[in-house]
Structures are given as structure tokens and as C-alpha cells.
N, CA, C and O of each residue as an XYZ file, in Angstrom:
356
protein
N     133.152    101.184     70.119
C     133.176    100.194     69.077
C     131.970     99.298     69.145
O     131.536     98.903     70.227
N     131.419     98.971     67.973
C     130.275     98.094     67.962
C     130.755     96.620     68.047
O     131.917     96.309     67.787
N     129.830     95.752     68.414
C     130.202     94.358     68.580
C     130.568     93.727     67.231
O     131.327     92.760     67.182
N     130.018     94.288     66.117
C     130.299     93.760     64.798
C     131.815     93.974     64.457
O     132.474     93.062     63.957
N     132.320     95.139     64.727
C     133.721     95.425     64.417
C     134.672     94.675     65.344
O     135.800     94.370     64.956
N     134.228     94.375     66.564
C     135.044     93.584     67.467
C     135.179     92.136     66.987
O     136.241     91.524     67.104
N     134.075     91.602     66.444
C     134.032     90.213     65.969
C     134.909     90.090     64.734
O     135.503     89.033     64.518
N     135.010     91.125     63.920
C     135.693     90.997     62.647
C     137.121     90.565     62.807
O     137.596     89.786     61.981
N     137.835     91.007     63.796
C     139.252     90.694     63.969
C     139.504     89.348     64.643
O     140.625     88.843     64.600
N     138.505     88.772     65.251
C     138.726     87.499     65.960
C     138.845     86.340     64.993
O     138.164     86.268     63.970
N     139.754     85.421     65.366
C     139.871     84.255     64.515
C     139.020     83.128     65.043
O     138.885     82.965     66.256
N     138.440     82.343     64.142
C     137.594     81.254     64.566
C     138.466     80.129     65.092
O     139.584     79.909     64.626
N     137.917     79.411     66.091
C     138.626     78.236     66.524
C     137.614     77.104     66.675
O     136.450     77.355     66.990
N     138.042     75.861     66.456
C     137.172     74.714     66.442
C     137.891     73.579     67.251
O     139.112     73.598     67.408
N     137.126     72.637     67.736
C     137.681     71.462     68.381
C     137.209     70.250     67.619
O     136.019     70.104     67.344
N     138.173     69.349     67.265
C     137.775     68.162     66.505
C     138.741     67.060     66.743
O     139.680     67.185     67.529
N     138.504     65.963     66.050
C     139.332     64.740     66.162
C     140.148     64.538     64.902
O     139.632     64.677     63.793
N     141.427     64.208     65.069
C     142.326     63.984     63.947
C     141.945     62.619     63.288
O     141.919     61.583     63.953
N     141.655     62.656     61.982
C     141.283     61.419     61.260
C     142.352     60.982     60.327
O     142.308     59.854     59.837
N     143.339     61.839     60.046
C     144.455     61.454     59.149
C     145.668     62.281     59.500
O     145.557     63.487     59.719
N     146.855     61.634     59.558
C     148.084     62.341     59.821
C     149.190     61.854     58.877
O     150.372     61.890     59.219
N     148.798     61.409     57.715
C     149.768     60.789     56.786
C     150.703     61.807     56.090
O     151.802     61.426     55.685
N     150.314     63.047     55.944
C     151.135     64.031     55.214
C     152.032     64.741     56.186
O     151.756     64.776     57.385
N     153.107     65.309     55.678
C     154.075     66.056     56.488
C     153.506     67.365     56.935
O     153.026     68.147     56.115
N     153.548     67.625     58.229
C     153.063     68.887     58.810
C     151.626     69.209     58.525
O     151.234     70.374     58.574
N     150.821     68.199     58.225
C     149.380     68.419     57.950
C     148.577     67.333     58.580
O     148.949     66.162     58.513
N     147.458     67.704     59.205
C     146.535     66.732     59.741
C     145.112     67.056     59.207
O     144.790     68.211     58.930
N     144.287     66.020     59.075
C     142.893     66.208     58.744
C     142.082     66.104     60.004
O     142.186     65.111     60.724
N     141.261     67.119     60.297
C     140.528     67.163     61.572
C     139.059     67.144     61.211
O     138.605     67.932     60.382
N     138.300     66.226     61.845
C     136.867     66.161     61.653
C     136.166     66.955     62.759
O     136.280     66.611     63.935
N     135.465     67.983     62.400
C     134.821     68.885     63.345
C     133.308     68.628     63.334
O     132.657     68.911     62.328
N     132.733     68.103     64.417
C     131.289     67.870     64.399
C     130.471     69.127     64.695
O     130.928     70.039     65.385
N     129.244     69.151     64.153
C     128.379     70.275     64.497
C     126.984     69.732     64.573
O     126.656     68.738     63.925
N     126.151     70.389     65.372
C     124.749     69.986     65.450
C     123.836     71.192     65.558
O     124.227     72.206     66.136
N     122.648     71.108     65.023
C     121.734     72.171     65.120
C     120.315     71.605     65.106
O     120.089     70.471     64.682
N     119.377     72.401     65.570
C     118.003     71.999     65.593
C     117.366     72.359     64.242
O     117.523     73.477     63.752
N     116.653     71.404     63.654
C     116.009     71.603     62.369
C     114.918     72.670     62.555
O     114.117     72.571     63.484
N     114.879     73.671     61.698
C     113.908     74.766     61.892
C     112.469     74.323     61.907
O     111.679     74.878     62.671
N     112.082     73.346     61.098
C     110.696     72.936     61.041
C     110.387     71.729     61.979
O     109.373     71.723     62.677
N     111.253     70.749     61.977
C     110.917     69.516     62.685
C     111.503     69.422     64.090
O     111.200     68.463     64.801
N     112.309     70.355     64.510
C     112.905     70.391     65.826
C     113.743     69.139     66.156
O     113.993     68.840     67.324
N     114.153     68.448     65.153
C     115.033     67.293     65.351
C     116.475     67.776     65.355
O     116.817     68.687     64.601
N     117.302     67.203     66.161
C     118.744     67.599     66.161
C     119.442     66.965     64.955
O     119.472     65.742     64.819
N     119.996     67.799     64.093
C     120.699     67.351     62.899
C     122.210     67.395     63.218
O     122.725     68.424     63.657
N     122.902     66.283     62.994
C     124.327     66.225     63.281
C     125.075     66.174     61.937
O     124.768     65.347     61.078
N     126.025     67.039     61.776
C     126.882     67.034     60.572
C     128.327     67.139     61.014
O     128.617     67.478     62.161
N     129.191     66.855     60.130
C     130.657     67.057     60.407
C     131.393     67.580     59.189
O     131.000     67.309     58.054
N     132.451     68.323     59.421
C     133.270     68.901     58.388
C     134.701     68.458     58.547
O     135.195     68.397     59.673
N     135.392     68.145     57.461
C     136.792     67.764     57.548
C     137.574     68.975     57.128
O     137.338     69.537     56.058
N     138.522     69.391     57.979
C     139.368     70.555     57.734
C     140.856     70.131     57.722
O     141.253     69.274     58.511
N     141.631     70.692     56.883
C     143.061     70.394     56.824
C     143.742     71.461     57.660
O     143.517     72.656     57.468
N     144.580     71.016     58.596
C     145.258     71.935     59.573
C     146.779     71.735     59.496
O     147.279     70.629     59.293
N     147.488     72.859     59.668
C     148.942     72.857     59.688
C     149.415     72.440     61.116
O     149.032     73.037     62.122
N     150.270     71.379     61.141
C     150.813     70.881     62.412
C     152.347     70.936     62.282
O     152.962     69.977     61.817
N     152.959     72.054     62.692
C     154.350     72.326     62.503
C     155.234     71.226     63.045
O     156.192     70.819     62.387
N     154.923     70.730     64.255
C     155.775     69.781     64.921
C     155.438     68.319     64.655
O     156.087     67.419     65.187
N     154.445     68.093     63.850
C     153.957     66.738     63.563
C     153.622     65.984     64.825
O     153.904     64.792     64.951
N     153.007     66.705     65.774
C     152.673     66.183     67.111
C     151.391     65.340     67.131
O     151.320     64.293     67.775
N     150.385     65.834     66.405
C     149.037     65.208     66.502
C     149.035     63.876     65.763
O     149.603     63.740     64.680
N     148.380     62.900     66.382
C     148.214     61.531     65.784
C     146.736     61.258     65.604
O     145.885     61.982     66.121
N     146.447     60.206     64.868
C     145.053     59.796     64.657
C     144.345     59.495     65.982
O     144.864     58.757     66.818
N     143.156     60.075     66.160
C     142.371     59.861     67.374
C     142.554     60.976     68.381
O     141.751     61.078     69.308
N     143.567     61.818     68.250
C     143.768     62.894     69.190
C     142.655     63.986     69.022
O     142.228     64.267     67.902
N     142.218     64.565     70.104
C     141.281     65.679     70.064
C     142.135     66.982     70.054
O     142.943     67.178     70.961
N     141.977     67.827     69.095
C     142.815     69.005     68.930
C     141.973     70.292     68.781
O     140.839     70.249     68.304
N     142.522     71.376     69.179
C     141.961     72.719     68.937
C     142.663     73.349     67.782
O     143.890     73.450     67.782
N     141.887     73.798     66.750
C     142.511     74.430     65.607
C     141.973     75.843     65.497
O     140.862     76.142     65.935
N     142.811     76.734     64.883
C     142.487     78.106     64.735
C     142.683     78.557     63.284
O     143.560     78.068     62.571
N     141.838     79.506     62.872
C     141.848     79.997     61.529
C     143.124     80.861     61.292
O     143.500     81.672     62.139
N     143.772     80.664     60.121
C     144.944     81.462     59.761
C     144.862     81.854     58.305
O     143.908     81.506     57.610
N     145.864     82.580     57.845
C     145.892     82.924     56.411
C     146.187     81.648     55.608
O     146.774     80.718     56.161
N     145.819     81.571     54.380
C     146.026     80.367     53.575
C     147.477     80.018     53.494
O     148.305     80.863     53.157
N     147.814     78.740     53.810
C     149.154     78.219     53.704
C     149.301     77.472     52.395
O     150.354     77.528     51.760
N     148.273     76.784     51.993
C     148.304     76.075     50.689
C     146.880     76.078     50.118
O     146.016     76.819     50.586
N     146.655     75.251     49.116
C     145.313     75.224     48.480
C     144.234     74.883     49.428
O     143.142     75.447     49.359
N     144.519     73.922     50.368
C     143.487     73.438     51.263
C     143.663     73.911     52.721
O     142.688     73.938     53.473
N     144.833     74.264     53.112
C     145.125     74.543     54.564
C     144.840     76.023     54.892
O     145.492     76.935     54.384
N     143.850     76.211     55.753
C     143.502     77.517     56.269
C     143.423     77.514     57.811
O     142.959     78.476     58.423
N     143.878     76.433     58.406
C     143.791     76.242     59.871
C     145.127     75.752     60.425
O     145.919     75.165     59.688
N     145.384     75.980     61.691
C     146.553     75.411     62.334
C     146.202     74.823     63.634
O     145.230     75.231     64.269
N     147.020     73.805     64.077
C     146.776     73.139     65.330
C     147.311     74.041     66.464
O     148.503     74.347     66.516
N     146.424     74.448     67.351
C     146.828     75.293     68.456
C     147.315     74.465     69.639
O     148.367     74.740     70.217
N     146.514     73.425     69.995
C     146.867     72.584     71.094
C     146.214     71.189     70.942
O     145.218     70.994     70.245
N     146.837     70.269     71.630
C     146.238     68.914     71.665
C     145.478     68.873     72.936
O     146.057     68.938     74.021
N     144.166     68.763     72.822
C     143.275     68.793     74.013
C     143.375     67.447     74.773
O     143.485     67.406     75.998
N     143.330     66.339     73.976
C     143.369     65.015     74.619
C     144.004     64.053     73.653
O     143.684     64.013     72.465
N     144.919     63.276     74.205
C     145.656     62.267     73.383
C     144.748     61.025     73.203
O     143.913     60.711     74.052
N     144.945     60.351     72.085
C     144.215     59.127     71.812
C     144.738     58.025     72.772
O     145.927     57.979     73.087
N     143.822     57.146     73.226
C     144.271     56.083     74.082
C     144.723     54.887     73.296
O     145.139     53.886     73.879
């Protein structure tokens, strides 16, 4: 098997911070990313907000969570909360 076909079946996972938990069984997670600019070699920081399914309503604002890609649950939800890495203080 080639590495390309092995990667195809794997689900993406990200680590981010919960910024909203107002909806039932849904949290909004802000996932940071950084990359080096191709021309100027400056580190560019960006972030993406993803909506994740939280079945137990466990995650609260400020918690660091790991989310994994899943099949679409609703119009915006394509991720689910796998674990709470760190609780907010």
C-alpha cells in the first residue's frame, strides 16, 4: 500500500480552545495555526473556528479540547469532541 492510500482513511484531528458553549450538544472551538511566509520568512498566525459535536455537554468555555473529523451532523458540524485535554481554570 502506498502512503497516499493509507492517509486517505485517516481522520483529521485538531486541538483548540472552546470559545462558545451556548448551544445544546455543540461547542465552537478556535484552532490556531501558524506557518512561515514563503517570501518574508515571518511567522504568520491564523485561527479557524470550528463547530464540534459534544454529546455530553462536558466542554466549557476556556477548555482545551481535541476534536476529530466526522461525517456531517448538521449544516456546520463536521467535528466531534474526542477528549478534554485541559480544563479552564
